[in-house]
C-alpha positions as CSV (number, residue, x, y, z in Angstrom):
1,M,10.5,-4.9,-9.6
2,S,12.9,-5.1,-12.5
3,G,12.2,-4.4,-16.1
4,N,11.2,-8.1,-16.3
5,C,8.7,-7.6,-13.4
6,L,7.0,-4.7,-15.2
7,K,6.8,-6.9,-18.3
8,Y,5.1,-9.8,-16.6
9,F,2.9,-7.8,-14.2
10,C,1.6,-5.1,-16.6
11,P,2.5,-6.4,-20.1
12,F,-0.1,-4.3,-22.0
13,T,0.9,-1.1,-20.2
14,Y,4.6,-1.9,-20.6
15,E,4.3,-2.6,-24.3
16,L,2.3,0.6,-24.8
17,A,4.8,2.7,-22.9
18,S,7.7,1.1,-24.7
19,S,6.3,2.0,-28.1
20,I,7.2,5.6,-27.3
21,P,11.0,5.8,-27.9
22,W,11.9,8.3,-25.2
23,V,9.7,6.4,-22.6
24,S,11.3,3.2,-23.6
25,Q,14.8,4.7,-22.9
26,V,13.6,6.0,-19.5
27,L,12.2,2.5,-18.6
28,D,15.4,0.8,-19.7
29,F,17.5,3.2,-17.7
30,F,15.5,3.2,-14.4
31,F,14.2,-0.4,-14.7
32,P,17.1,-2.5,-16.1
33,D,16.8,-6.2,-16.2
34,P,18.9,-7.6,-13.3
35,P,21.9,-9.8,-14.1
36,H,20.2,-12.5,-12.0
37,V,17.1,-13.0,-9.8
38,P,18.0,-13.4,-6.1
39,T,16.6,-16.8,-5.0
40,L,16.4,-18.4,-1.6
41,H,16.3,-22.2,-1.5
42,V,14.2,-23.4,1.4
43,K,13.9,-27.0,2.3
44,V,10.5,-27.8,3.6
45,W,10.8,-31.6,3.6
46,S,13.8,-33.8,3.2
47,S,13.2,-34.2,-0.6
48,K,11.3,-30.9,-1.3
49,T,12.9,-27.5,-1.9
50,V,10.9,-24.3,-2.4
51,Y,12.6,-21.6,-4.4
52,V,11.7,-18.1,-3.2
53,E,12.6,-15.4,-5.7
54,W,13.3,-11.9,-4.4
55,P,13.5,-12.9,-0.7
56,S,13.5,-9.3,0.5
57,V,10.2,-8.7,-1.3
58,A,8.8,-11.9,0.1
59,A,9.8,-10.8,3.7
60,C,8.2,-7.4,3.1
61,A,5.0,-9.0,1.8
62,L,4.7,-11.4,4.7
63,A,5.3,-8.6,7.2
64,G,2.5,-6.6,5.4
65,I,0.0,-9.5,5.8
66,V,0.6,-9.7,9.5
67,V,0.8,-6.0,10.4
68,F,-2.1,-4.7,8.3
69,A,-4.5,-7.6,9.0
70,D,-4.0,-6.7,12.6
71,A,-4.4,-2.9,12.0
72,G,-7.5,-3.5,10.0
73,K,-9.0,-5.6,12.8
74,R,-8.3,-2.9,15.3
75,L,-9.9,-0.1,13.2
76,Y,-12.8,-2.3,12.3
77,R,-13.5,-3.1,15.9
78,L,-13.4,0.7,16.7
79,S,-15.8,1.4,13.7
80,R,-18.5,-0.7,15.4
81,T,-18.4,1.4,18.6
82,K,-19.8,4.8,19.5
83,H,-16.2,6.1,19.4
84,R,-15.9,5.6,15.7
85,F,-14.8,8.5,13.5
86,K,-15.6,9.4,9.9
87,G,-13.5,7.1,7.8
88,S,-12.8,4.5,10.5
89,F,-14.6,1.8,8.5
90,S,-13.0,2.9,5.2
91,W,-9.5,2.9,6.6
92,S,-10.0,-0.5,8.3
93,M,-11.0,-1.9,4.9
94,A,-7.9,-0.2,3.4
95,M,-5.7,-2.1,5.8
96,W,-7.5,-5.5,5.3
97,W,-7.5,-5.3,1.5
98,Y,-3.9,-4.1,1.6
99,A,-3.0,-7.3,3.6
100,F,-4.9,-9.3,1.0
101,M,-2.8,-7.6,-1.7
102,C,0.3,-8.6,0.1
103,V,-0.9,-12.3,0.0
104,G,-1.1,-12.0,-3.8
105,G,2.2,-10.1,-4.0
106,F,4.0,-12.7,-1.9
107,W,2.9,-15.6,-4.1
108,F,3.1,-13.8,-7.5
109,H,6.5,-12.1,-7.1
110,S,8.3,-14.8,-5.1
111,L,6.7,-18.3,-5.5
112,D,4.3,-18.8,-8.4
113,R,3.4,-16.4,-11.3
114,R,0.1,-18.1,-12.2
115,E,-2.8,-15.9,-13.0
116,L,-4.7,-16.6,-9.8
117,F,-2.1,-14.7,-7.7
118,H,-2.0,-11.8,-10.1
119,K,-5.8,-11.5,-9.6
120,V,-5.4,-11.6,-5.8
121,D,-2.8,-8.8,-6.0
122,V,-5.0,-6.7,-8.4
123,V,-8.3,-7.1,-6.5
124,G,-6.5,-6.3,-3.2
125,T,-4.9,-3.2,-4.7
126,A,-8.2,-2.0,-6.3
127,C,-10.2,-2.4,-3.1
128,S,-7.6,-1.0,-0.8
129,S,-7.1,2.0,-3.1
130,A,-10.8,2.7,-3.2
131,S,-11.0,2.5,0.6
132,I,-8.1,5.0,0.9
133,V,-9.9,7.3,-1.5
134,A,-13.1,7.1,0.6
135,G,-11.2,7.7,3.8
136,S,-9.2,10.5,2.4
137,V,-12.1,12.5,0.9
138,G,-14.2,12.3,4.1
139,F,-16.8,9.7,2.9
140,D,-19.1,9.3,5.9
141,D,-18.9,5.6,6.4
142,R,-20.7,5.9,9.8
143,K,-23.9,5.7,7.8
144,P,-25.1,2.2,7.1
145,T,-26.0,3.1,3.5
146,N,-22.5,4.3,2.7
147,R,-21.0,1.2,4.2
148,R,-23.2,-0.9,1.9
149,I,-22.0,1.2,-1.1
150,L,-18.4,0.3,-0.2
151,T,-19.3,-3.3,0.4
152,A,-21.0,-3.4,-3.0
153,F,-17.9,-2.0,-4.6
154,Y,-15.7,-4.7,-3.0
155,L,-18.0,-7.5,-4.2
156,S,-18.1,-6.1,-7.7
157,A,-14.4,-5.6,-7.9
158,T,-13.8,-9.2,-6.6
159,V,-16.2,-10.7,-9.1
160,V,-14.9,-8.7,-12.1
161,G,-11.2,-9.2,-11.1
162,F,-11.4,-12.9,-10.6
163,F,-14.0,-14.0,-13.2
164,W,-14.5,-11.5,-16.0
165,A,-11.5,-9.3,-16.4
166,S,-9.0,-9.7,-19.2
167,Q,-5.3,-8.9,-18.6
168,L,-5.9,-5.3,-19.8
169,V,-8.9,-4.8,-17.5
170,R,-6.9,-6.1,-14.6
171,E,-4.1,-3.7,-15.3
172,L,-6.6,-0.8,-15.4
173,M,-8.1,-2.1,-12.1
174,Y,-4.7,-2.0,-10.6
175,L,-3.2,1.3,-12.0
176,L,-6.2,3.7,-12.0
177,P,-7.4,3.1,-8.4
178,A,-3.8,3.2,-7.2
179,A,-3.2,6.5,-8.9
180,A,-6.5,7.9,-7.4
181,A,-5.4,6.7,-4.0
182,F,-2.0,8.4,-4.3
183,I,-3.5,11.7,-5.3
184,S,-6.3,11.7,-2.7
185,C,-4.1,10.5,0.1
186,F,-1.4,13.0,-0.7
187,R,-4.0,15.8,-0.5
188,F,-5.4,14.3,2.7
189,Y,-1.9,14.2,4.2
190,L,-1.2,17.9,3.2
191,N,-4.6,19.0,4.7
192,I,-3.7,17.3,8.0
193,V,-0.3,18.9,8.1
194,A,-1.9,22.3,7.4
195,A,-4.7,21.9,9.9
196,E,-2.5,20.7,12.7
197,F,0.7,22.6,12.2
198,G,0.1,25.3,9.6
199,G,-0.3,29.0,10.0
200,G,2.4,29.4,12.6
201,R,-0.1,28.8,15.4
202,K,1.3,28.6,18.9
203,M,0.0,26.3,21.6
204,G,-0.9,29.2,23.9
205,G,-3.1,28.0,26.7
206,R,-3.8,24.6,25.3
207,N,-3.7,21.9,27.9
208,E,-1.0,19.2,28.2
209,K,-3.2,16.5,26.8
210,E,-3.7,18.4,23.5
211,R,0.0,19.1,23.3
212,K,0.8,15.4,23.6
213,R,-1.8,14.6,21.0
214,K,-0.3,17.0,18.6
215,D,3.2,15.7,19.3
216,K,2.0,12.1,18.5
217,V,0.3,13.3,15.3
218,G,3.5,15.1,14.3
219,R,5.7,11.9,14.8
220,W,3.4,9.8,12.6
221,V,3.1,12.5,10.0
222,L,6.9,12.2,9.6
223,V,6.7,8.4,9.4
224,A,4.1,8.5,6.7
225,G,6.1,11.1,4.8
226,F,9.2,9.0,5.1
227,G,7.4,6.0,3.6
228,G,6.2,8.1,0.7
229,A,9.6,9.5,0.1
230,S,11.1,5.9,0.2
231,I,8.9,4.9,-2.7
232,L,10.0,7.8,-4.9
233,V,13.7,7.6,-4.0
234,G,13.7,3.8,-4.4
235,L,12.1,3.9,-7.8
236,V,14.6,6.5,-9.1
237,S,17.8,5.3,-7.5
238,S,17.4,1.5,-7.0
239,R,19.7,0.6,-9.9
240,W,22.5,2.3,-8.0
241,I,21.4,0.8,-4.7
242,M,21.4,-2.6,-6.2
243,E,24.9,-2.1,-7.5
244,M,26.0,-1.2,-3.9
245,I,24.2,-3.6,-1.7
246,G,22.7,-6.3,-4.0
247,Q,19.9,-7.3,-6.3
248,N,17.5,-7.9,-3.5
249,F,16.9,-4.1,-3.1
250,G,15.2,-3.4,-6.4
251,Q,12.1,-1.3,-7.2
252,A,9.6,-3.9,-5.9
253,F,11.3,-3.9,-2.5
254,W,11.2,-0.1,-2.2
255,V,7.5,0.0,-3.3
256,F,6.5,-2.6,-0.7
257,F,8.7,-1.1,2.0
258,G,7.6,2.5,1.3
259,C,3.9,1.6,1.1
260,H,4.1,-0.4,4.4
261,V,5.7,2.5,6.2
262,A,3.4,5.2,4.7
263,L,0.3,3.2,5.5
264,W,1.4,2.4,9.0
265,G,2.2,6.0,9.6
266,L,-1.3,7.0,8.3
267,F,-2.9,4.4,10.5
268,R,-1.1,5.7,13.6
269,M,-1.7,9.3,12.6
270,L,-5.4,8.7,12.3
271,V,-5.5,7.0,15.7
272,A,-3.6,9.9,17.3
273,L,-5.6,12.5,15.5
274,N,-8.9,11.2,16.8
275,D,-7.4,10.4,20.2
276,V,-8.5,6.8,20.3
277,E,-5.2,5.1,21.0
278,L,-6.4,3.5,24.3
279,L,-9.4,2.1,22.5
280,V,-7.6,0.8,19.4
281,F,-4.7,-0.8,21.3
282,A,-6.6,-2.0,24.3
């Protein structure tokens, strides 16, 4: 995500922010326009060449489609059994809608910037973010009524995002749920850390199974934290990273990479926390 990417993905937001002189200077410093756009030329037929811009972003997005479609399937399957836990349905939807977002991100950032793929990215982000909020705040999606509420939101967001929303509305659908997801998920993450590892509690007489569960949770807590840190570090320092190892590793790469790692860490942390690994990965 270069300055150019911000301009074509969120033009209203970018113009509004750029109208403030000091914000404009910050954006120009941290999100400079690249000297060139990395492009991979892929021959698909003897006379046809596909131009893939930002190949590292394309690779990340494709990986996200595969990994999180599978993660969503596994959690959704669990959510339909007696072993489901509070939030299992919401988190499964978060994974599936995140994979849908990756479809839009792959096409929009790397292949074709037409409006349709922008809409796919926005709707996927809005629905995935709403699902993350629901899972993080303890929304009891084991109740059929609450599942219907979430489903109604997904349908509404899809209809509005694809058929009624202007560019400004789509930007709000993208930014506001994403901000809410970040805040709620960060609080959820801190609460898990405090509940599992806070207060200087010792294992005492806890059995071996509980100790192993806690060890697994701890490992995936670190993975999720690493993903979140990657986003922040990448956004702040990518201009220097690009100078050292190339234009492919701009802000968009670090946002995709960091979100992938953080969400995968949360997925595995939830599975370990509820001790359902054998069921999820059967």
